[in-house]
C-alpha positions in Angstrom: 72.2 262.0 -198.5 68.9 263.8 -199.3 65.4 263.0 -198.1 63.4 265.1 -200.6 60.7 265.3 -203.2 61.0 264.4 -206.9 61.4 268.1 -207.9 65.1 267.8 -207.3 65.7 264.8 -209.5 65.8 266.7 -212.8 68.1 269.5 -211.8 70.5 267.4 -209.8 70.7 264.7 -212.4 71.3 267.3 -215.1 74.0 268.9 -212.9 75.6 265.5 -212.5 75.7 265.5 -208.7 73.6 262.5 -207.8 73.9 258.8 -208.7 71.2 256.8 -210.4 69.5 254.0 -208.5 70.7 251.5 -211.1 74.3 252.6 -210.6 74.1 252.2 -206.8 71.9 249.2 -206.4 71.8 247.4 -209.7 69.1 247.2 -212.4 66.7 244.9 -210.6 66.5 246.9 -207.4 63.5 249.0 -208.4 61.3 246.0 -209.2 59.9 246.0 -205.6 58.5 249.5 -205.8 55.1 250.6 -207.1 55.3 252.2 -210.6 53.8 255.6 -209.7 56.7 256.2 -207.3 59.3 255.4 -209.9 57.8 257.3 -212.8 58.2 260.6 -210.9 62.0 260.3 -210.7 62.7 258.7 -214.1 64.7 260.6 -216.7 66.9 259.6 -219.6 66.2 255.9 -219.0 67.4 256.0 -215.4 65.9 256.3 -211.9 67.2 259.1 -209.8 65.6 258.5 -206.4 64.7 255.6 -204.1 61.0 255.9 -203.1 60.2 256.1 -199.4 56.5 256.8 -199.8 54.4 257.5 -202.8 51.6 259.9 -203.5 52.2 263.5 -202.2 49.1 264.2 -204.2 46.0 266.3 -203.7 42.6 264.8 -203.1 39.2 265.8 -201.9 38.7 265.5 -198.1 35.3 266.1 -196.7 33.6 266.5 -193.3 31.0 263.8 -192.9 29.3 265.9 -190.2 28.4 268.4 -192.9 28.5 266.3 -196.0 27.7 262.5 -195.7 28.8 261.6 -199.2 31.3 263.3 -201.6 30.0 264.9 -204.8 30.3 262.8 -208.0 31.1 265.7 -210.4 31.8 269.4 -210.4 28.2 270.4 -211.0 27.2 268.5 -207.9 30.2 269.9 -206.0 29.2 273.5 -206.8 25.5 272.9 -206.0 26.3 271.3 -202.6 28.9 273.9 -201.8 26.5 276.7 -202.4 24.1 275.1 -199.9 26.8 274.7 -197.3 28.4 278.2 -197.7 26.8 280.3 -195.0 28.1 282.8 -192.5 31.6 281.9 -191.6 31.3 278.4 -193.1 32.4 277.5 -196.6 31.5 274.7 -199.0 35.0 274.3 -200.4 38.5 275.5 -199.4 41.9 275.1 -201.0 45.0 277.1 -201.9 43.6 279.4 -204.6 46.8 280.9 -206.0 49.3 278.0 -206.0 50.0 276.3 -209.3 50.2 272.8 -207.7 46.5 273.2 -206.8 45.7 274.3 -210.4 47.3 271.2 -211.9 44.4 268.8 -211.2 41.8 271.1 -212.8 44.1 271.6 -215.8 44.3 267.8 -216.2 40.6 267.5 -215.9 40.1 269.9 -218.8 42.5 267.9 -220.9 45.8 269.9 -220.4 49.1 269.6 -218.8 52.0 272.1 -218.2 54.5 270.3 -220.3 54.7 268.1 -223.4 58.1 266.5 -222.9 60.3 269.5 -222.3 58.0 272.0 -224.1 55.7 274.3 -222.1 52.0 273.9 -223.0 50.5 276.7 -221.0 48.7 278.8 -223.6 46.0 276.3 -224.4 42.2 276.1 -224.3 42.5 273.6 -221.4 44.5 276.2 -219.3 42.0 279.0 -220.1 39.1 276.7 -219.1 40.8 275.6 -215.9 41.6 279.2 -214.9 38.0 280.2 -215.7 36.7 277.4 -213.6 38.6 278.4 -210.4 37.8 282.1 -211.1 34.1 281.2 -211.2 34.4 279.2 -207.9 35.4 282.5 -206.2 33.6 285.2 -208.1 30.5 283.6 -209.7 29.6 280.7 -207.3 31.2 282.3 -204.2 31.8 279.0 -202.5 35.4 279.6 -201.5 36.9 282.2 -199.3 37.9 285.5 -200.9 41.4 284.8 -199.8 42.7 281.4 -199.0 46.2 279.9 -198.9 47.0 276.4 -197.7 47.2 277.4 -194.0 43.9 279.3 -194.1 42.1 276.4 -195.8 43.6 273.9 -193.3 42.5 275.9 -190.3 39.0 276.3 -191.6 38.6 272.6 -192.2 40.0 271.6 -188.8 37.6 274.0 -187.1 34.6 272.4 -188.9 34.0 275.6 -191.0 34.5 274.0 -194.4 32.6 271.0 -195.8 35.3 270.1 -198.3 39.0 270.8 -198.7 41.4 270.0 -201.5 44.7 269.2 -200.0 47.5 266.6 -199.9 48.1 263.2 -198.3 50.5 265.0 -196.0 47.5 266.4 -194.1 45.7 263.1 -193.5 47.2 262.3 -190.1 46.5 265.8 -188.8 42.8 265.4 -189.5 42.3 262.3 -187.4 43.7 263.6 -184.1 41.3 263.6 -181.1 41.2 267.4 -181.1 40.2 267.7 -184.7 37.8 264.8 -184.6 35.6 266.8 -182.4 34.8 269.0 -185.4 35.6 266.7 -188.3 34.6 263.2 -189.3 37.0 262.7 -192.2 36.1 261.2 -195.6 38.5 261.0 -198.5 37.6 260.8 -202.2 38.7 261.8 -205.7 38.4 265.4 -206.7 35.1 265.3 -208.5 34.9 264.6 -212.3 34.8 267.7 -214.5 31.1 267.8 -215.6 32.0 269.7 -218.8 34.6 267.1 -220.1 33.8 263.9 -218.3 37.5 263.7 -217.2 38.9 263.2 -213.7 41.1 265.9 -212.4 44.7 264.6 -212.4 46.7 265.8 -209.4 50.5 265.5 -209.7 51.9 262.4 -208.0 55.3 261.9 -206.7 56.4 260.9 -203.2 59.4 261.2 -200.8 62.8 260.0 -202.0 66.3 259.3 -201.0 68.9 260.8 -203.4 72.6 260.0 -202.9 75.4 262.4 -204.0 77.7 260.8 -206.5 80.8 261.8 -204.5 80.1 259.3 -201.8 82.5 256.3 -201.8 83.7 253.5 -199.6 82.2 253.1 -196.1 80.1 256.3 -196.3 78.3 255.0 -199.4 77.8 251.6 -197.8 76.3 253.2 -194.7 73.9 255.2 -196.9 72.8 252.1 -198.8 72.2 250.2 -195.5 70.0 253.1 -194.2 68.1 253.2 -197.5 67.4 249.4 -197.3 66.2 249.8 -193.7 63.7 252.5 -194.7 62.3 250.5 -197.6 62.0 247.3 -195.6 58.5 245.9 -195.1 58.6 246.7 -191.3 59.4 250.4 -191.8 57.0 250.8 -194.8 54.2 249.4 -192.7 55.1 251.8 -189.9 54.7 254.8 -192.2 51.3 253.6 -193.2 50.1 253.1 -189.5 51.7 256.2 -188.0 51.6 258.8 -190.8 48.8 257.6 -193.2 51.1 257.7 -196.1 51.0 255.3 -199.0 54.0 253.0 -199.1 56.5 252.7 -201.9 56.9 249.0 -201.5 54.5 246.8 -203.6 54.1 244.1 -200.9 53.1 246.7 -198.3 49.9 247.4 -200.2 48.6 244.0 -199.1 48.9 244.8 -195.4 45.6 245.1 -193.4 46.6 248.6 -192.2 46.2 249.8 -195.7 43.8 247.4 -197.4 41.1 247.9 -194.7 41.5 251.6 -194.1 38.9 253.7 -196.0 41.0 256.8 -195.7 44.1 255.3 -197.2 42.0 253.5 -199.8 40.5 256.9 -200.8 44.0 258.3 -201.1 45.1 255.3 -203.3 42.0 255.7 -205.5 42.9 259.3 -206.1 46.5 258.5 -207.0 45.2 256.1 -209.7 44.0 259.0 -211.8 46.9 261.3 -211.0 49.9 262.0 -213.3 53.6 261.9 -212.3 55.0 265.3 -211.7 57.5 266.1 -214.5 61.1 265.6 -213.5 62.7 267.7 -216.2 64.2 271.1 -215.2 61.7 272.9 -217.5 59.0 272.2 -214.9 60.6 274.8 -212.6 60.2 277.4 -215.3 56.5 276.5 -215.7 55.9 276.8 -211.9 57.5 280.2 -211.9 55.5 281.4 -214.9 52.2 280.1 -213.6 52.2 281.6 -210.1 51.9 285.3 -210.7 49.4 284.9 -213.5 47.1 282.6 -211.5 47.2 285.4 -208.9 46.3 287.9 -211.6 43.2 285.8 -212.5 42.2 285.2 -208.9 42.5 288.9 -208.1 40.3 289.7 -211.1 43.1 291.7 -212.7 43.6 289.4 -215.7 41.4 287.4 -217.9 42.1 283.6 -218.2 43.2 284.1 -221.8 45.6 286.9 -220.9 47.0 284.8 -218.1 47.6 281.7 -220.3 49.4 283.8 -222.9 51.6 285.4 -220.3 52.4 282.1 -218.7 53.6 280.7 -222.0 55.8 283.7 -222.7 57.4 283.7 -219.3 58.0 279.9 -219.3 59.7 280.0 -222.7 61.8 283.0 -221.7 63.0 281.2 -218.5 63.9 278.1 -220.4 66.0 280.1 -222.9 67.8 281.6 -220.0 68.4 278.2 -218.5 70.0 277.0 -221.7 72.5 279.8 -221.9 
């Protein structure tokens, strides 16, 4: 049995090596789960994973010791970040070269990597999103010259970054006694794009169980019992309390541990404007096409227009090779 993310649903379902949830548990089994968790593993009218937690999405986290309130839009974000970028302290940090971190900005400019199974990378929205992150580094100079996820995380934990864009997986690490000496955590949506009036839309998914279709008899029954244990109200509430992750079970959202927690409420509010990560195998081709060309823009070796064109060509080529 797999405990994994939704990325595997498309390839494994296409390869015919996992069973659908409907096949294993019946058609009404998914009714108890929140819709965002299901959408990220739906393909061809079936559900290919049992949600354990939902989200796995990026959001804005900020240090209230440096910034009492989050910015409402990107113009305000940039202005505040300029004031707070001084010496070895930065206004904003995030993984500058990773496509997953570009996706929210792309959505905020009205784009998305795929339309169904077709790459939509060479678009005005992509050019604008690339130009936006390029400007954060070279024009506004509010992010580090080089920053991957680990560097951004370290700077925020040390109190050397006012804002970070990172995922819900980091929440529990920012409320430990050691980190709280430097950081008073706040959570909010990634600020609205001032130019478009649209909210950035981080990709949403979650953590899932996927079950190989070769399991039968007692082995299959043991797996089904384990799945039911992990999606029980007791375990779902434990995930919320111990790991600050949003539950997959609808009824768990009414528990005080979530309903009265401003950090988890901020995470849930961000998820509302997110979009399910595409399940189809073509998404892998888009990721691979985006990564080197984002690097090209962020190293100032390519223009956003050149990068968008190269992404589209690379993604289409990779999909043709997949279909052979």
